[in-house]
C-alpha positions in Angstrom: 188.3 -21.3 -56.3 191.1 -23.6 -54.8 188.4 -25.9 -53.4 186.6 -26.1 -56.7 189.9 -27.0 -58.4 190.6 -29.7 -55.8 187.2 -31.2 -56.0 187.6 -31.3 -59.9 191.0 -32.9 -59.6 189.7 -35.5 -57.1 186.6 -36.2 -59.6 189.2 -36.7 -62.4 191.2 -39.2 -60.3 188.1 -41.1 -59.4 186.9 -41.1 -63.1 190.2 -42.4 -64.4 190.8 -44.6 -61.4 187.9 -46.6 -62.5 189.1 -47.0 -66.0 191.5 -50.1 -66.2 192.6 -49.0 -69.6 194.4 -45.8 -68.4 197.0 -48.4 -67.0 199.8 -48.0 -64.9 201.9 -48.2 -68.1 200.3 -45.0 -69.3 200.5 -43.4 -65.9 204.2 -44.2 -65.6 205.0 -42.9 -69.2 203.3 -39.5 -68.3 205.1 -39.3 -64.8 208.6 -40.2 -66.5 207.9 -37.5 -69.3 206.9 -34.9 -66.6 203.8 -33.7 -68.3 200.6 -34.8 -69.6 200.0 -34.6 -73.3 196.4 -33.5 -73.9 194.7 -33.3 -77.2 192.3 -30.4 -77.5 190.4 -28.6 -80.2 192.5 -25.5 -80.4 189.8 -23.3 -82.2 186.6 -23.8 -80.0 186.2 -20.7 -77.8 185.1 -21.5 -74.3 186.5 -25.0 -74.7 189.9 -25.1 -75.9 191.9 -22.6 -77.7 194.9 -20.2 -76.9 194.1 -16.7 -75.9 195.8 -13.7 -77.5 198.8 -14.2 -75.1 199.1 -18.0 -76.2 197.8 -19.2 -72.9 195.3 -22.4 -73.5 192.0 -21.5 -72.1 188.6 -23.1 -71.9 186.5 -26.0 -70.3 188.3 -29.0 -71.9 191.8 -27.4 -71.0 190.7 -27.0 -67.3 189.9 -30.6 -67.4 193.4 -31.6 -68.6 195.0 -29.2 -66.0 192.9 -31.0 -63.2 194.4 -34.4 -64.5 197.9 -32.9 -64.4 197.2 -31.5 -60.9 196.2 -35.0 -59.7 199.2 -36.6 -61.2 201.9 -34.0 -60.5 200.3 -31.6 -58.0 200.9 -29.0 -60.6 198.2 -28.0 -63.1 200.9 -26.4 -65.4 202.4 -29.7 -66.2 200.3 -30.3 -69.3 201.1 -29.8 -73.0 198.1 -29.0 -75.3 198.3 -30.4 -78.8 195.6 -28.9 -81.0 193.7 -31.7 -83.0 191.1 -31.6 -85.6 188.1 -33.9 -85.8 189.9 -35.9 -88.5 193.1 -36.6 -86.6 192.0 -36.8 -82.8 191.4 -40.6 -82.8 194.8 -41.3 -84.8 196.6 -39.3 -82.2 195.1 -41.0 -79.3 195.7 -44.4 -80.8 199.4 -43.7 -81.7 200.3 -42.4 -78.3 201.0 -38.7 -79.6 198.5 -37.7 -76.9 197.6 -39.3 -73.4 194.1 -37.8 -73.1 191.8 -36.4 -75.7 189.7 -33.7 -74.2 187.7 -32.1 -77.0 184.3 -32.2 -78.6 183.8 -35.8 -79.4 180.7 -37.9 -79.4 180.7 -41.3 -77.9 179.0 -43.8 -80.2 178.6 -47.5 -80.1 180.9 -48.0 -83.2 183.8 -45.7 -81.8 183.3 -47.5 -78.6 183.8 -51.1 -80.2 186.2 -50.4 -83.1 188.8 -47.7 -82.2 190.6 -49.4 -79.3 190.1 -46.5 -76.9 188.1 -46.0 -73.8 185.7 -43.1 -73.3 186.3 -42.4 -69.6 183.8 -40.0 -68.4 181.2 -37.5 -69.4 182.4 -34.0 -68.7 180.1 -32.0 -71.0 176.6 -32.9 -72.1 175.3 -30.9 -75.2 172.5 -33.0 -76.3 174.6 -35.1 -78.6 177.4 -35.9 -76.1 180.9 -34.8 -75.6 183.4 -37.1 -73.6 186.9 -37.4 -72.5 188.6 -40.4 -74.0 192.0 -42.1 -73.0 194.0 -44.6 -75.0 194.4 -48.2 -74.0 198.1 -49.6 -73.6 
């Protein structure tokens, strides 16, 4: 399991390492704050929601933990912020979150008009689900 987590963290670093938009400024802000702010669904079982004990669980949550592990060597240094489809892009654009990891389809219009970068495919469902990060 530890090897899988390490491989996942390395893949995450490589994915974000190729994205110039996730700049040194953003990385420094995350490091200075001491935690990654991750926008997640909050209600989608298996992808991102709190369990009965309040612990966030799911595939998108694990992706954010892998990013935190790559930055801080600690997967717990992430704060999850539940977002709706209506407020997910605004939260990313405003800097309320550093990374959006929730069901989001990458479209041409979103790619060209929102001022965000879709960094990597982390789940393909036939429509598309992506992880996006904000430009600074």
